[in-house]
N, C-alpha and C positions, 0 to 999 in steps of 0.2 A: 504494500500500500504506500502510495506517495504521500508525503507530508508537505503542506504548503502553509506559509504564514497567512493570517487573515488578510494582511495588506496585499500580498502577492495574489491571493485568490480574488480579491476585489478588483485589483488592477487588470487581471487577465480572466475575468469571469466567463466571457464567451468561449475562450480556449478551454477553461476548466470544464464547462458544460459539454464541449465537444469530446473531451477526453472521457468524461463520464458516459456519454452516449456510446462511445466505442468500447465500454466495458471496464474502464479503469475506476478504482475506488481511490478517492482523495480525502485525506484527513486534514482538516483545517485546524491550525493551532494558533493560540494567542498567548504570548509570553511563554511559549514552550508547552502549554497545556492544551490537550485536544478539546475543541469546542463543537466540532461538527464533522460529519462525513458526507461527502457528495459522491454518488455512484449512480450506476444505471438504474432506471426506474424498474420496479418489480411489479408484476401484474397483481392487481388487487383480487382478493377472494370474493366470490359471489356472495351476495346477501342470501339469507334463507328464502326470502320472498322471490328473488330472481331464480334461485335454484328450483323452487317449487313450480314456477312458471315454465321453466325449461322442461322439467319432467312432465308437466301436463301436456306439452306439445310433442313429446317423444313417442315414437311408435310403440305399440304393445310388443312384449317379448313373444318370440315364437312359442307356440303351445308345447313343443317338445323340449324347450330349454331347461325346465326344472328337472326333468328326467335325465337329460344329458349331464347336468351339473352334478346330480346325485351319483351317476355312474363314474364321473371323473373323480369325485371325492373318494369313492370306494377304491378306484384303481390306484390312486396316489397314496392313500393311507394317511395316518396322522403325521404331523411334523416330527422330525427326528430330535429336535432340541429347541431350546429357546433361542430367539434371535439375539445376537449381541447388541448391547445398548451402548 
């Protein structure tokens, strides 16, 4: 992560935004202490209402889907161990 002083970030703000758009994360410091991070925009999560609206417009699952899913679960068996955290 690149560190820039607040003064340098302010003087070169358009360039800082271009770097962030390209994927770089920039830490802005004032008197040596971090005060902000500028980086690429992250997609926002869907609200519950928007998710329900999308589900309402989705096509219904194939009638055989539940049976296929049960067969797949039987074929693969239980997990072998806990996922690492």
